[in-house]
N, C-alpha and C positions, 0 to 999 in steps of 0.2 A: 432687346435690340432697339426698340423705339422709345420706351419709357425711361429706361436706364436705371431704375431703382430696383435692385435685386435683393436688398436686405430682407424684406418680409418673406420673399419666396425661399431664400436660402435658410432662413431661420425656421420656417414651416417645414421644409424638407428635413432639416435636422431633427425636429420634433417628431415627424412622422416616420422617418426611415433610419434614424441613428446617424451618428457623426460620419462614419466611414463611407457609407453609401451616399449620404447627402453631399459630402465633399466631392466625390467623384462626379455625381450628376450635376451639382451646382457649378463646378469648375468647367465641365464640358459646355454647359449652357451659357455661362458668362463669357467664356473665351470664344465660343462659337458665335454668340450673338454680336460681340464686339467685332469679330472678324467679318461677319456677314455685313454689318453696317459699314465697316471700312471699305470692303470691296464694292458694295452698292454705291457708296459715295465716289469711289475711284473710277468705276467703270460705267455706271449708269447715270448717276446724278451729279457728275463732276461739274458741269457748267452751272447748274443751279446752286450747288453748294458754294462754288467759287464766287458767284455773284452775290450770294447772301452774306458771305463772310469777308468780302473784300475790304470793308471799312473797319474790321475788327483789329484794333491796335495790337492786342495780344498775339493774334495769329500772324500779323505782319512781322512782329519781333521774332516769333518762333521760326517763321519761314526764312528769315535772314540768318539764323543760326543753325539750321537743321543739317547743313553739310559738314559743319565742324565736328559735331558729336551727336549723331542721330539717336543713339540709344538713350543718352542723357536727356535729350530734348523730348523724346517719346515718354520717358519716365516722368519728367517734370510736368508735361501736359496731363498725364494720368493723375498726378497729385493735385492739379489745379482744381479750384472749386467750381469749375464749369460743369454743366449737366453732361452726363455720359454721351448722349447723342451728338452734342457739340464737339466733344473730344474726339469721338470716333469719326464723325464726318469731317471735322476740321482737319484732322491729320490725314484724311484720305486725299485732300487736295494739295498736300505738301509733297515735296520730293523726298519722302522718307520711304525706305524699302519696307515691304510688308513684314519681313522677318523681324525688324526692329519694333514695329508696331506690335506684333504678336508677342514678342518677348517682354515688352513693357506691360502688356495686359496681364501676362502670366505673373511677372514679378510684383506688380502692384495689386492685382486682383486676387491672386491665390491666397495670400495671408488673410484677407478679409473674408473670403469664402470659407476658410477654415474656422475663423472666428464665429461667423454667423451660423454655420452648420453646427459647430460645437455648442454654441449658445442654445440653439433649438433642442439639441439632444439632451443637454443638461436641464433645460426647462422641463422636458418630458419626464426626466427622472425625479425632479423636485415635485412636479404635479402628481404623477402617478404613483410614485413610491414613497414620497415624503422625504426624500434624501436632501441633504444640505448641498448647496452649490460647491463644486470642487475648487481647490486652490488654483488649479490650472485656469479655470474660467475667470477667476478673480484677477489673475495676473494678465491674462489676454485682454480683458476689458480695460484694466488700468493702463496697460501699454498702448492699446489702440486709442484710448482717450487722450493720453499725453501726446501721442503722435498726431492725432487729428486736430487737437486744440492748439498745440504749441509748435511742434516740429514742422509739420507739413506747411502751415501758413508762413512760417519763417523762411523755410527753404524756397517757397514760391516767390515771396517778396524779394528775397536776396537775388534770386535768379532773374526775375523781371527787371529789377534795378540794374543788374549787370548787363542785360540785353539793351536796356535804354542807354546806359553809359557807352557801350560799344557803338551804338548807332550815332550818338551825339559826337563821339570822337571821330568816327568815320566821316560824318557830315562836315565837321570842322576841318578835317584834312582835305576834303573835296573842295571846300570853300577857299582854302589857301591855295590849292593847286590851280583853281580857275582864275585867281586874281592875277 
């Protein structure tokens, strides 16, 4: 909830408890922690978070677009390279409904929870039984690498550019109307 890096914990849980039990426990912990941070930011630390993030251009752009497509906005923020506490608390001060936030955490976080839990369970098999890593693990790691290195940054760049373009177009229209 406060540190934001769950990968080592999720992997260790997979190693210790096996993939299925680790996935359930990790998903509950990850989603629960994100929701707790979101609600703390929304109901207790709202003024502090708002004050700290008011100069953040990314958050300003997101705030301008959140009413158009809240789930897309929430998912794109989840994909952004910002630290988890900034994502959770940043979205808590936006006019996004908590259901969209929770769904974005589930859609973005659950596949990674499965990956890290499975990786821990596979590592346990390799270390304790001398088994070879499964082809499933190889596919999951390869897919997440391509997603994290190429697809996610490209999507975020495209999205931020489109938000900036919309803002510039709107400001240019407002400039013409006031003349």
